[in-house]
N, C-alpha and C positions, 0 to 999 in steps of 0.2 A: 788689408783689402779695403778698397774704396767703398764708401756707403752708396746707397741707391741715389741719394741727392747729388753726390759728387759725380756719379756716372751720368746722370741726366744733364748736369751742368756742362760736362765735357762734350756731350753730344750736341748740345744747343750752341755752344760757343765755337766749335770747330768750323761749321759752315760760315759763320760770321767772319772768322779770320780769313778764310778762303775768299769770301766775297770782298773784303777790304783790300786784299792783294790784287784781285781782278780790277777793282776800282782804281787802285794806284797805277796799274798798267794803263788803264784808259786815260787817266789824268796825264801821265807822261806822254802818251800819244797825242792828246789834245794840246798840250803845251808845244810839242813839236809842230803840230799843224798850225797853231796860232802864230808861232814865231815865223814859220815859213810864209804865212799869209802877210804878216807885217813886213817881212824882208822883201816881199815881192815888189813893193813900191820902189825899192832901190834896184833890185835884180833885173826886172823886166826892161827898164830903159838901157841898162848895161848890155843885156842880151841883144837888144835891137841893134845897138851900136857895134857890137863885136861879132855878130853873126856873119856878115859879109867878109870882113878881113880874115877871120879865123878860117872860114870856109875856103877862101882863096889860098891861105897858107897850106891847108890840107891838099888842095889841088896841085900847088906848086911843088910840094915835097912828095907827091905821089902817095899820100897817105901816111908817110913816115912820121909826120907830126902827131898822129894819133897814138903812137907808141908811148911817148912820155906822158901824154894826157891820160892814157889808160893805166900806166904804171902809177902815176900819182893817185888816180881814183882808187886803185886796188889797195895801195899801201896806206894812204891817209884816211880813206873813208870806208870802203867795202870791208876790209879785214877788221878794223875796229868796230864797225857797226854790227857785224855778224858775231864777233867775239863778245861784245857787250850784251847783245841780245841773248847769247848762250848763257852768259853770267847771270843776267837778269832772270832767266828761266830756271837755272839749276842752283844758284846760290842766293837765296832770298836775303841773307844778311848784307850782301853787297849791292842791293838794289839802289840805294841812295847814291853811293859813289858811281855806280853804273849810269844813273840818271844824270849826275853832274858832268860826266864825260860824254855820254851818249846823245843827250839833247843838243848840245852845240855841234857835235860831229854830224848829226842828222841834218841840222839846219844848214851848216856850211857845205855839206855834201850835196844837198839839194841845189844850193846856189851854184856850186861848182858844175854840177850836171847841166844846169840851165845855161850857163855862160859858155862852157867849152863844147867844141864840136864832138860828135860821136859817130860811130860807124854806121848806124842806122837808127831809125825811129824806135824800133823795138828795143834796142840797147839803151836808148835814152829813157824810155818809159820804164824799163826794168830798173835802171839806176834810181830814177825818181821814186819809184815805189819802194825800193829798199830803204830810202831815206824817210819817206813819209809813213811807213808802217812801223818805224822803230817805236817801242821795244819788241815788236813782233816780226822783225826782219828775218830772223832765223826760220820762223814758221812760214813766212812768205817765200823764202828761197826753197824750202822743202815742198811747198805747194806748187811752186812754179816748175819744179823738176819732175812733177808727176806727168807722165805721158799717157794720153788716152789713145786708144786705137783709132785708126782712120774711119772705122765704121761704127763708132760708138752710137748708142741709142739716141743721144741728144743730137748728134750730127745728122742721123737719118731723119729724125723728126723735123729738124730745121730745114734740111734740103727738100723734104716733101712740101713743107709750108712755102718755101721760097719758089718752088716750081709751080705752085698753084696760084700764088698771089704776087704780082710784081711789086706791090707796095711793101710787102713784108720782105721781099728779096732786096729792095733798095735799103730798107731799114737795117737788115742784117749786114749788108755790105758796109754800111756807115758805122757799125759798132766797132 
């Protein structure tokens, strides 16, 4: 039977371990964010150059060009990012290998999303957020799938505010 001192030591060290794991998750996310920011110096000019030709290609092919683009996104980036996020969350021993694979996948996935055309702006934003929230991508997808009722309390309050003040209405539309 453990002594009273050993029990107290266990209680004191357990939150520290949890805190360190949370900090490790945040560091992984900060590394992803920093690398995406640094890579933006290269990606943004490429994005500017490729936007018109790839957009024309989508129009010429009547949107069929988006099928291989989406297939590549799902197989090379979305699946691995969600799988590695699940691994990160459920198997703590594999966090370092998951980070070694997940950080480059998130950075390259963000660059791919920026350069390639997408079906709509919401699709592009969702893809970008999956990459930028890694290792929290699984939690982001779960949060994104939550549907709120059309008459939720927040929506009612915001619609009342928007109807009384045109500045607030403009601000909410721009969000």
